[in-house]
DSSP file (Angstrom, degrees, kcal/mol; ACC not computed):
  #  RESIDUE AA STRUCTURE BP1 BP2  ACC     N-H-->O    O-->H-N    N-H-->O    O-->H-N    TCO  KAPPA ALPHA  PHI   PSI    X-CA   Y-CA   Z-CA
    1    1 A X              0   0    0      0, 0.0     2,-0.3     0, 0.0     0, 0.0   0.000 360.0 360.0 360.0 112.8 -193.1 -134.8 -102.3
    2    2 A X        -     0   0    0      1,-0.0     2,-0.7     2,-0.0     0, 0.0  -0.616 360.0-135.1 -87.8 146.1 -195.9 -136.0 -100.1
    3    3 A X        -     0   0    0     -2,-0.3     2,-0.5     2,-0.0    -1,-0.0  -0.887  18.6-164.4-103.9 117.2 -198.9 -133.9  -99.5
    4    4 A X        -     0   0    0     -2,-0.7     2,-0.7     2,-0.0    -2,-0.0  -0.862   5.9-165.8-102.8 130.4 -200.0 -133.8  -95.9
    5    5 A X        -     0   0    0     -2,-0.5     2,-0.5     2,-0.0    -2,-0.0  -0.762  11.2-177.2-116.3  86.6 -203.4 -132.6  -95.1
    6    6 A X        -     0   0    0     -2,-0.7     2,-0.2     1,-0.0    -2,-0.0  -0.698  22.3-132.0 -83.9 129.6 -203.5 -131.9  -91.4
    7    7 A X    >   -     0   0    0     -2,-0.5     3,-1.1     1,-0.1     4,-0.1  -0.527   7.9-132.9 -79.8 146.5 -206.9 -130.8  -90.3
    8    8 A X  G >  S+     0   0    0      1,-0.2     3,-1.4    -2,-0.2     6,-0.3   0.756 104.6  69.4 -66.7 -24.0 -207.2 -127.7  -88.1
    9    9 A X  G 3  S+     0   0    0      1,-0.3    -1,-0.2     5,-0.1     6,-0.0   0.695  90.4  60.6 -70.0 -18.1 -209.5 -129.8  -85.9
   10   10 A X  G <  S+     0   0    0     -3,-1.1    -1,-0.3     4,-0.1    -2,-0.2   0.483  79.5 113.3 -85.5  -2.4 -206.5 -132.0  -84.8
   11   11 A X  S <> S-     0   0    0     -3,-1.4     4,-2.0    -4,-0.1     5,-0.2  -0.447  70.4-134.4 -69.8 140.5 -204.8 -129.0  -83.3
   12   12 A X  H  > S+     0   0    0      1,-0.2     4,-2.3     2,-0.2    -1,-0.1   0.836 104.5  54.8 -67.7 -31.8 -204.4 -129.1  -79.5
   13   13 A X  H  > S+     0   0    0      2,-0.2     4,-2.3     1,-0.2    -1,-0.2   0.880 107.7  49.2 -70.0 -35.8 -205.6 -125.5  -79.2
   14   14 A X  H  > S+     0   0    0     -6,-0.3     4,-2.5     2,-0.2    -2,-0.2   0.910 112.8  47.6 -67.5 -41.7 -208.8 -126.1  -81.1
   15   15 A X  H  X S+     0   0    0     -4,-2.0     4,-2.3     2,-0.2    -2,-0.2   0.899 110.8  52.6 -64.5 -40.1 -209.5 -129.2  -78.9
   16   16 A X  H  X S+     0   0    0     -4,-2.3     4,-1.6     2,-0.2    -2,-0.2   0.929 112.3  44.0 -60.6 -47.3 -208.7 -127.1  -75.8
   17   17 A X  H  X S+     0   0    0     -4,-2.3     4,-2.2     1,-0.2    -2,-0.2   0.886 112.0  53.7 -66.9 -38.9 -211.2 -124.4  -76.8
   18   18 A X  H  X S+     0   0    0     -4,-2.5     4,-2.1     1,-0.2    -1,-0.2   0.890 108.4  49.2 -63.3 -38.9 -213.8 -127.0  -77.8
   19   19 A X  H  X S+     0   0    0     -4,-2.3     4,-2.3     2,-0.2    -1,-0.2   0.833 108.2  54.0 -71.3 -31.0 -213.5 -128.7  -74.4
   20   20 A X  H  X S+     0   0    0     -4,-1.6     4,-2.4     2,-0.2    -2,-0.2   0.915 108.9  48.8 -65.2 -41.7 -213.9 -125.3  -72.7
   21   21 A X  H  X S+     0   0    0     -4,-2.2     4,-2.6     2,-0.2    -2,-0.2   0.898 109.9  51.8 -63.7 -40.0 -217.1 -124.7  -74.7
   22   22 A X  H  X S+     0   0    0     -4,-2.1     4,-2.5     2,-0.2    -2,-0.2   0.912 109.7  50.0 -60.8 -42.7 -218.3 -128.2  -73.6
   23   23 A X  H  X S+     0   0    0     -4,-2.3     4,-2.4     2,-0.2    -2,-0.2   0.920 111.0  48.6 -62.6 -44.3 -217.6 -127.3  -70.0
   24   24 A X  H  X S+     0   0    0     -4,-2.4     4,-2.4     1,-0.2    -2,-0.2   0.933 113.4  46.6 -61.7 -46.7 -219.6 -124.1  -70.3
   25   25 A X  H  X S+     0   0    0     -4,-2.6     4,-2.5     1,-0.2    -2,-0.2   0.885 112.2  50.1 -66.3 -38.8 -222.5 -125.8  -71.9
   26   26 A X  H  X S+     0   0    0     -4,-2.5     4,-2.7     2,-0.2     5,-0.2   0.907 110.5  50.4 -64.9 -40.8 -222.6 -128.6  -69.4
   27   27 A X  H  X S+     0   0    0     -4,-2.4     4,-1.4    -5,-0.2    -2,-0.2   0.921 112.6  46.4 -63.2 -42.8 -222.5 -126.1  -66.5
   28   28 A X  H  X S+     0   0    0     -4,-2.4     4,-0.6     1,-0.2    -2,-0.2   0.919 115.6  46.4 -63.7 -42.8 -225.4 -124.1  -68.0
   29   29 A X  H  < S+     0   0    0     -4,-2.5     3,-0.3     1,-0.2     4,-0.2   0.880 118.8  38.7 -68.4 -38.8 -227.4 -127.3  -68.7
   30   30 A X  H >X>S+     0   0    0     -4,-2.7     4,-3.2     1,-0.2     3,-0.7   0.617  95.5  83.4 -88.4 -12.7 -226.8 -128.9  -65.3
   31   31 A X  H 3X5S+     0   0    0     -4,-1.4     4,-1.3     1,-0.3    -1,-0.2   0.888  92.6  46.2 -60.2 -40.3 -227.1 -125.7  -63.3
   32   32 A X  H 3<5S+     0   0    0     -4,-0.6    -1,-0.3    -3,-0.3    -2,-0.1   0.654 120.8  39.1 -80.1 -14.0 -230.9 -125.7  -63.1
   33   33 A X  H <45S+     0   0    0     -3,-0.7    -2,-0.2    -4,-0.2    -1,-0.1   0.853 132.6  18.5 -96.7 -48.1 -231.0 -129.4  -62.2
   34   34 A X  H ><5S-     0   0    0     -4,-3.2     3,-2.0     1,-0.2     2,-0.6   0.583  76.5-178.2-104.7 -13.4 -228.0 -129.8  -59.8
   35   35 A X  G ><<S+     0   0    0     -4,-1.3     3,-0.9    -5,-0.7     4,-0.4  -0.303  78.0  21.1  51.8-100.2 -227.3 -126.2  -58.7
   36   36 A X  G 3  S+     0   0    0     -2,-0.6     3,-0.3     1,-0.2     4,-0.3   0.783 127.6  50.2 -71.6 -28.9 -224.3 -126.6  -56.3
   37   37 A X  G <> S+     0   0    0     -3,-2.0     4,-2.4     1,-0.2     5,-0.3   0.491  82.7  94.3 -89.6  -2.9 -223.1 -129.9  -57.7
   38   38 A X  H <> S+     0   0    0     -3,-0.9     4,-2.6     1,-0.2     5,-0.2   0.902  85.1  47.5 -58.4 -45.1 -223.2 -128.9  -61.4
   39   39 A X  H  > S+     0   0    0     -4,-0.4     4,-2.4    -3,-0.3    -1,-0.2   0.862 111.6  52.2 -67.4 -30.7 -219.5 -127.9  -61.5
   40   40 A X  H  > S+     0   0    0     -4,-0.3     4,-2.3     2,-0.2    -2,-0.2   0.947 113.3  42.5 -66.4 -48.0 -218.5 -131.2  -59.8
   41   41 A X  H  X S+     0   0    0     -4,-2.4     4,-2.3     2,-0.2    -2,-0.2   0.906 115.4  50.1 -65.9 -41.7 -220.4 -133.4  -62.2
   42   42 A X  H  X S+     0   0    0     -4,-2.6     4,-2.8    -5,-0.3     5,-0.3   0.914 110.4  50.3 -62.0 -43.1 -219.2 -131.3  -65.2
   43   43 A X  H  X S+     0   0    0     -4,-2.4     4,-2.6    -5,-0.2     5,-0.3   0.893 109.1  51.7 -62.2 -40.3 -215.6 -131.6  -63.9
   44   44 A X  H  X S+     0   0    0     -4,-2.3     4,-1.9     2,-0.2    -2,-0.2   0.931 113.7  43.9 -60.6 -45.7 -216.0 -135.3  -63.6
   45   45 A X  H  X S+     0   0    0     -4,-2.3     4,-1.9     2,-0.2    -2,-0.2   0.951 118.7  40.8 -66.7 -50.7 -217.3 -135.7  -67.1
   46   46 A X  H  X S+     0   0    0     -4,-2.8     4,-2.7     1,-0.2     5,-0.2   0.892 114.5  52.7 -68.9 -39.1 -214.8 -133.4  -68.8
   47   47 A X  H  X S+     0   0    0     -4,-2.6     4,-2.7    -5,-0.3    -1,-0.2   0.881 109.1  50.3 -62.5 -38.0 -211.9 -134.7  -66.7
   48   48 A X  H  < S+     0   0    0     -4,-1.9    -1,-0.2    -5,-0.3    -2,-0.2   0.892 112.5  46.6 -66.5 -39.6 -212.7 -138.2  -67.7
   49   49 A X  H  < S+     0   0    0     -4,-1.9    -2,-0.2    -5,-0.2    -1,-0.2   0.920 118.3  40.5 -68.8 -43.4 -212.8 -137.3  -71.4
   50   50 A X  H  < S-     0   0    0     -4,-2.7    -2,-0.2    -5,-0.1    -3,-0.2   0.935  80.4-173.9 -72.9 -46.4 -209.6 -135.3  -71.3
   51   51 A X     <  +     0   0    0     -4,-2.7     2,-0.5    -5,-0.2    -3,-0.1   0.516  47.4 108.3  63.7   9.5 -207.7 -137.8  -69.1
   52   52 A X     >  -     0   0    0      1,-0.2     4,-3.1    -5,-0.1     5,-0.3  -0.981  65.3-143.5-114.6 124.1 -204.7 -135.6  -68.7
   53   53 A X  H  > S+     0   0    0     -2,-0.5     4,-2.2     1,-0.2     5,-0.2   0.904  94.3  39.1 -55.9 -55.2 -204.4 -134.1  -65.2
   54   54 A X  H  > S+     0   0    0      1,-0.2     4,-2.3     2,-0.2    -1,-0.2   0.905 118.5  48.3 -66.7 -42.1 -203.1 -130.6  -66.0
   55   55 A X  H  > S+     0   0    0      1,-0.2     4,-2.7     2,-0.2     5,-0.2   0.913 111.1  50.9 -64.7 -41.5 -205.1 -130.1  -69.1
   56   56 A X  H  X S+     0   0    0     -4,-3.1     4,-2.7     1,-0.2     5,-0.3   0.912 110.9  48.2 -62.9 -42.8 -208.3 -131.2  -67.4
   57   57 A X  H  X S+     0   0    0     -4,-2.2     4,-2.5    -5,-0.3     5,-0.2   0.923 113.8  46.5 -64.6 -44.1 -207.8 -128.8  -64.5
   58   58 A X  H  X S+     0   0    0     -4,-2.3     4,-2.2     2,-0.2     5,-0.2   0.917 115.8  45.5 -64.8 -42.8 -207.0 -125.9  -66.8
   59   59 A X  H  X S+     0   0    0     -4,-2.7     4,-2.5    -5,-0.2     5,-0.3   0.942 116.0  44.5 -66.3 -48.0 -210.0 -126.7  -69.0
   60   60 A X  H  X S+     0   0    0     -4,-2.7     4,-2.5    -5,-0.2     5,-0.3   0.904 114.1  49.7 -66.9 -40.8 -212.5 -127.2  -66.2
   61   61 A X  H  X S+     0   0    0     -4,-2.5     4,-2.4    -5,-0.3     5,-0.2   0.952 115.6  41.4 -63.1 -48.9 -211.3 -124.1  -64.3
   62   62 A X  H  X S+     0   0    0     -4,-2.2     4,-2.2    -5,-0.2    -2,-0.2   0.904 117.6  47.1 -69.0 -39.7 -211.5 -121.8  -67.2
   63   63 A X  H  X S+     0   0    0     -4,-2.5     4,-2.3    -5,-0.2    -1,-0.2   0.909 115.2  45.3 -67.0 -42.0 -214.8 -123.2  -68.5
   64   64 A X  H  X S+     0   0    0     -4,-2.5     4,-2.7    -5,-0.3     5,-0.3   0.899 112.4  51.7 -68.3 -40.3 -216.5 -123.2  -65.1
   65   65 A X  H  X S+     0   0    0     -4,-2.4     4,-1.8    -5,-0.3    -2,-0.2   0.924 112.5  45.7 -62.9 -43.4 -215.2 -119.7  -64.3
   66   66 A X  H  X S+     0   0    0     -4,-2.2     4,-1.9    -5,-0.2    -2,-0.2   0.927 114.9  46.6 -65.3 -44.2 -216.6 -118.3  -67.6
   67   67 A X  H  X S+     0   0    0     -4,-2.3     4,-2.4     1,-0.2    -2,-0.2   0.923 115.8  43.3 -68.4 -42.7 -219.9 -120.0  -67.2
   68   68 A X  H  X S+     0   0    0     -4,-2.7     4,-2.7     2,-0.2     5,-0.3   0.788 109.0  58.5 -75.8 -24.8 -220.5 -119.0  -63.6
   69   69 A X  H  X S+     0   0    0     -4,-1.8     4,-2.1    -5,-0.3    -1,-0.2   0.933 110.8  43.4 -63.0 -43.9 -219.3 -115.5  -64.3
   70   70 A X  H  X S+     0   0    0     -4,-1.9     4,-2.5     2,-0.2     5,-0.2   0.915 114.6  49.5 -66.4 -42.9 -222.0 -115.2  -66.9
   71   71 A X  H  X S+     0   0    0     -4,-2.4     4,-2.3     1,-0.2    -2,-0.2   0.945 115.6  42.1 -62.1 -48.0 -224.6 -116.9  -64.6
   72   72 A X  H  X S+     0   0    0     -4,-2.7     4,-2.6     2,-0.2    -1,-0.2   0.841 113.2  53.6 -70.7 -32.0 -223.9 -114.7  -61.6
   73   73 A X  H  X S+     0   0    0     -4,-2.1     4,-2.1    -5,-0.3    -1,-0.2   0.926 111.4  45.1 -66.5 -44.0 -223.6 -111.6  -63.8
   74   74 A X  H  X S+     0   0    0     -4,-2.5     4,-2.1     2,-0.2    -2,-0.2   0.901 113.6  50.7 -65.3 -40.3 -227.1 -112.2  -65.3
   75   75 A X  H  X S+     0   0    0     -4,-2.3     4,-1.6    -5,-0.2    -2,-0.2   0.920 111.2  47.7 -62.4 -44.0 -228.4 -113.0  -61.8
   76   76 A X  H  <>S+     0   0    0     -4,-2.6     5,-3.5     1,-0.2     6,-0.2   0.869 108.3  55.5 -65.0 -36.0 -227.0 -109.7  -60.5
   77   77 A X  H ><5S+     0   0    0     -4,-2.1     3,-1.0     1,-0.2    -1,-0.2   0.911 108.8  46.9 -62.9 -42.4 -228.4 -107.8  -63.4
   78   78 A X  H 3<5S+     0   0    0     -4,-2.1    -1,-0.2     1,-0.2    -2,-0.2   0.796 113.4  49.2 -69.6 -27.1 -231.9 -109.1  -62.6
   79   79 A X  T 3<5S-     0   0    0     -4,-1.6    -1,-0.2    -5,-0.2    -2,-0.2   0.301 118.1-112.0 -92.3   9.3 -231.4 -108.3  -58.9
   80   80 A X  T < 5 -     0   0    0     -3,-1.0    -3,-0.2    -4,-0.2    -2,-0.1   0.865  65.5 -64.5  60.7  40.4 -230.2 -104.7  -59.8
   81   81 A X  S   <S+     0   0    0     -5,-3.5    -1,-0.2    -8,-0.1    -4,-0.1   0.939  76.8 163.4  52.5  62.5 -226.6 -105.4  -58.6
   82   82 A X        +     0   0    0     -6,-0.2     2,-0.1     2,-0.1    -1,-0.1   0.877  53.9  63.6 -75.2 -40.6 -227.4 -106.0  -54.9
   83   83 A X  S    S-     0   0    0      1,-0.1     2,-0.1     2,-0.0    -4,-0.0  -0.458  90.6-102.0 -90.7 158.9 -224.1 -107.7  -54.1
   84   84 A X    >>  -     0   0    0     -2,-0.1     4,-1.5     1,-0.1     3,-0.5  -0.419  30.1-118.3 -72.2 151.7 -220.6 -106.3  -54.2
   85   85 A X  H 3> S+     0   0    0      1,-0.2     4,-2.4     2,-0.2     5,-0.2   0.831 114.1  60.1 -60.9 -31.2 -218.4 -107.3  -57.1
   86   86 A X  H 3> S+     0   0    0      1,-0.2     4,-2.3     2,-0.2    -1,-0.2   0.873 102.3  52.6 -64.7 -36.0 -215.9 -109.0  -54.8
   87   87 A X  H <> S+     0   0    0     -3,-0.5     4,-2.0     2,-0.2    -1,-0.2   0.895 110.0  47.8 -65.8 -40.3 -218.7 -111.3  -53.5
   88   88 A X  H  X S+     0   0    0     -4,-1.5     4,-2.2     2,-0.2    -2,-0.2   0.912 112.2  49.0 -67.3 -42.6 -219.5 -112.4  -57.1
   89   89 A X  H  X S+     0   0    0     -4,-2.4     4,-2.1     1,-0.2    -2,-0.2   0.897 110.8  50.8 -63.9 -40.2 -215.9 -113.0  -57.9
   90   90 A X  H  X S+     0   0    0     -4,-2.3     4,-2.2     2,-0.2    -1,-0.2   0.883 109.4  50.9 -64.8 -38.4 -215.4 -115.0  -54.8
   91   91 A X  H  X S+     0   0    0     -4,-2.0     4,-2.4     2,-0.2    -2,-0.2   0.889 109.3  51.0 -65.5 -39.0 -218.5 -117.1  -55.7
   92   92 A X  H  X S+     0   0    0     -4,-2.2     4,-2.2     2,-0.2    -2,-0.2   0.902 110.2  49.6 -63.9 -41.0 -217.1 -117.7  -59.1
   93   93 A X  H  X S+     0   0    0     -4,-2.1     4,-2.2     2,-0.2    -2,-0.2   0.889 110.3  50.6 -66.1 -39.3 -213.8 -118.8  -57.6
   94   94 A X  H  X S+     0   0    0     -4,-2.2     4,-2.0     2,-0.2    -2,-0.2   0.937 112.0  46.3 -63.8 -46.1 -215.6 -121.2  -55.2
   95   95 A X  H  X S+     0   0    0     -4,-2.4     4,-2.0     1,-0.2    -2,-0.2   0.869 112.1  51.5 -65.9 -35.2 -217.6 -122.8  -58.0
   96   96 A X  H  X S+     0   0    0     -4,-2.2     4,-2.3     2,-0.2    -1,-0.2   0.871 107.3  53.4 -67.7 -36.1 -214.4 -123.1  -60.2
   97   97 A X  H  X S+     0   0    0     -4,-2.2     4,-2.0     2,-0.2    -2,-0.2   0.888 107.8  50.0 -64.2 -39.0 -212.7 -124.8  -57.3
   98   98 A X  H  X S+     0   0    0     -4,-2.0     4,-1.9     1,-0.2    -2,-0.2   0.899 111.0  50.1 -65.0 -39.6 -215.5 -127.3  -57.0
   99   99 A X  H  X S+     0   0    0     -4,-2.0     4,-2.6     2,-0.2    -2,-0.2   0.881 107.6  53.2 -64.3 -38.8 -215.1 -127.9  -60.8
  100  100 A X  H  X S+     0   0    0     -4,-2.3     4,-2.6     2,-0.2    -1,-0.2   0.888 106.3  53.4 -64.5 -39.0 -211.4 -128.4  -60.5
  101  101 A X  H  X S+     0   0    0     -4,-2.0     4,-2.1     2,-0.2    -1,-0.2   0.937 111.9  44.7 -60.2 -46.2 -212.0 -131.0  -57.8
  102  102 A X  H  X S+     0   0    0     -4,-1.9     4,-2.8     1,-0.2    -2,-0.2   0.889 112.6  52.0 -64.0 -39.1 -214.3 -132.9  -60.2
  103  103 A X  H  X S+     0   0    0     -4,-2.6     4,-2.4     2,-0.2    -2,-0.2   0.877 109.0  49.9 -65.1 -38.2 -211.9 -132.4  -63.0
  104  104 A X  H  X S+     0   0    0     -4,-2.6     4,-1.9     2,-0.2    -2,-0.2   0.921 114.0  44.5 -66.4 -43.7 -209.0 -133.9  -61.0
  105  105 A X  H  X S+     0   0    0     -4,-2.1     4,-2.4    -5,-0.2    -2,-0.2   0.930 114.8  49.0 -66.0 -44.7 -211.1 -136.9  -60.0
  106  106 A X  H  X S+     0   0    0     -4,-2.8     4,-2.7     1,-0.2    -2,-0.2   0.890 111.5  48.2 -62.6 -40.6 -212.4 -137.4  -63.5
  107  107 A X  H  X S+     0   0    0     -4,-2.4     4,-2.5     2,-0.2    -1,-0.2   0.865 110.3  52.6 -69.6 -34.4 -208.9 -137.2  -65.1
  108  108 A X  H  X S+     0   0    0     -4,-1.9     4,-2.1     2,-0.2    -2,-0.2   0.935 113.2  43.4 -63.3 -46.0 -207.6 -139.6  -62.5
  109  109 A X  H  X S+     0   0    0     -4,-2.4     4,-2.3     2,-0.2    -2,-0.2   0.906 114.8  50.2 -66.3 -41.8 -210.3 -142.1  -63.4
  110  110 A X  H  X S+     0   0    0     -4,-2.7     4,-2.1     2,-0.2    -2,-0.2   0.885 111.1  48.1 -64.2 -39.2 -209.9 -141.5  -67.1
  111  111 A X  H  X S+     0   0    0     -4,-2.5     4,-1.5     2,-0.2    -1,-0.2   0.894 112.9  48.4 -68.7 -39.7 -206.2 -142.0  -67.0
  112  112 A X  H  X S+     0   0    0     -4,-2.1     4,-1.4    -5,-0.2    -2,-0.2   0.893 111.2  51.1 -64.8 -39.8 -206.6 -145.2  -65.0
  113  113 A X  H  X S+     0   0    0     -4,-2.3     4,-0.7     1,-0.2    -2,-0.2   0.892 109.3  49.2 -66.1 -40.7 -209.2 -146.5  -67.4
  114  114 A X  H  < S+     0   0    0     -4,-2.1     3,-0.3     1,-0.2    -1,-0.2   0.799 108.1  55.1 -71.7 -26.9 -207.0 -145.8  -70.4
  115  115 A X  H  < S+     0   0    0     -4,-1.5    -1,-0.2     1,-0.2    -2,-0.2   0.823 104.6  53.3 -72.6 -31.4 -204.0 -147.7  -68.8
  116  116 A X  H  <        0   0    0     -4,-1.4    -1,-0.2     1,-0.2    -2,-0.2   0.639 360.0 360.0 -81.1 -12.7 -206.1 -150.8  -68.2
  117  117 A X     <        0   0    0     -4,-0.7    -1,-0.2    -3,-0.3    -2,-0.1   0.492 360.0 360.0 -76.1 360.0 -207.2 -151.1  -71.9
């Protein structure tokens, strides 16, 4: 009887959640430097690390949507909720779309890079 000690950290769901957290933190960190290009650069970085097209898109979309939802919610809170909720949701979707574009490009480059090794 062999004893297998599989770590919970090797689980795909834990890695998926960890990469979402990385995406959120990168978006927060780069937002004040790059503003509009932050989700693109974040998507490139995370997509390159993940290197699987579908996983990269899902991770980048959900992480970018969560981070920009928080950013726009806090901004609206400071502005006393000037804009309609639909406008904020549409802005979150636009920023997530930009992140998905970066994630697709990054995963393509990451997959190509891993094939050449």
